[in-house]
N, C-alpha and C positions, 0 to 999 in steps of 0.2 A: 438248407433248402435253396434250390436254384430259383432265381427271380422268375416269376411267371408260372412256375410249376404248381400244380394243384395236388394236394394229398388226397388219395382215394380212400384211405383207411381212417376210421374214426379213432380218436385217442381212447385209451383204456385207462381205468383207474385201478391202482393197486392199493389195497387196504392192508394195514398192518397195525401192530401195537408196539410202542416204544416205551420202555420204563427206564428212567434215569435217576437212580438213587444218588444222593450226594451228601457231603458233609462239608462244613466250612468253619473256620475259626472266626468267632464273632469279634474278637479283639476286646480291649479293656473298656472302651466307651460303650459299645453295644451290650457287653456283659453287665456293666453297672446299670444301664438303662433298664434291663430286664430284672436284675436283682432287686431294684427299688420296688418293683411290682409286688414282691413278697410282702412289703409293708404298706401296700396300697398307696404308693407315691408315684406320680408321673413326673419324671425329671427330664428336662431338655438341656441342651448346651447352648450357651449364648456366645455370639460372635462379638469380640471386643472392637471390631472395626465398624460393622453396620448395626450392631445391637439386636440382630434377629435372634429369636429363641427357636431352636430347631428340634423337631420331633419326627421320628425317633431321634434321640441324641446322636450327634455325629462328631467325628474327630476334627473335621474342618468345615468351614462355611462354603456352601456350593456357589455362593455369589462372589465372595471376596477371596476365597481360598486361604483364609486365615485359620490358624489352629484355634479350636474352641476348647478352652479348659475351665470355663466357669459353668457350674451346674446351677440350674434354676428349677424350682418346683413350680409346675403349672397347675391350673385348676383341673378338677375332674369334671367340670361342666364346660359346655361350649355350644356353638351353633353348628347346625348341619349345613354344610356347603352344598352337597349334592347327595343323591342316593339312587340305588337301583335294586330291583327285586330279582333275585336269582331263583329260577324255577326249573332248572334242568340239572342233571347230574353229570359230573365229569370226574376223572381220576384225581385223587388227592384232596378232595374237598374236606375242610375241617368240620363242616356241619352238613346234615341232610337238607336238601331244599324242600320247601321254599324258605328263603331267608332274605334279609335286607342288608346290603352293604352301603356304607356311607363314608364320606370324607368329613371328619369332625374338626372344626377349628376351635380347639380348646382355648379358653381364656388364658392369656399370658403366653401363648405360643404364636409363632408367625408362619408355621407350616401345618397343613392339614394332616390329620392322622386317619388313615383308612381303618375301618373297623365295622363290626356288626352293629346294626340297630335292632333292638329287640324289646321284649316286654309287651308285644303287641300281637294280635292274631295275624298270621301270615298266609292264610289259605284263600284270602279274597283281596285282590288288588285294590278294589274300591275302598275297602275298610283300611288297608294300609295307608292309602293316600289321604284318608281323613286324619290319621294320627301322625304321619311322618311328612314333614314339609321342609323345604329349603328355607333356611333362616330360623327354623325352630330350635329351641333349646333342648339339649340332651345332657344326660349325666351318666357317668360310669357306674356299672353294676359289676362288682367283683365276685369272682368265684371264691367259695369258702376255702378250698385247698389250692394255694398258689405255689407254683414251682419255678417262677422266674421266666415266663414266656408270654407272648402276646395274648394268649388265651386266658391268662390270669384275669384279664378284663373280659367277663362273659359277653357283655354287649353294652351299648349306650342306649339308655331308655329316654324317650321323649318326656319332658317335664312340664310342658305347657300345652 
């Protein structure tokens, strides 16, 4: 555009749909992290330099860049750091809305785990806010049939 010139036409919007299927190799660390779910175990990796326990388990520490080869079982309970209600649909959702997503600080871990918060009515925001609160305790509720993926934990249920 030339300085000082005024565009006489309005911008138009082009709508379309993009689907991007993908596959990736999880590697040995992520594979073990999910395989442990089959036995209802949440395992993190511990950095030998800064002693942080990482979830999901990682091959190296994102703070120190040290390799993490020590495995540590963390608690299935923790505190809810933050949460949000999702009440709209979009492509690729693992659940039908409405649902609650949270960041859970599991006891024994130094990194929050994003996951569903459930076991509560989700059709009324005011009712959700009575049961789900920042700093509230939550506990993992496992699916009966586990296959080694993040959805083996069905949700985290408020316990207090």
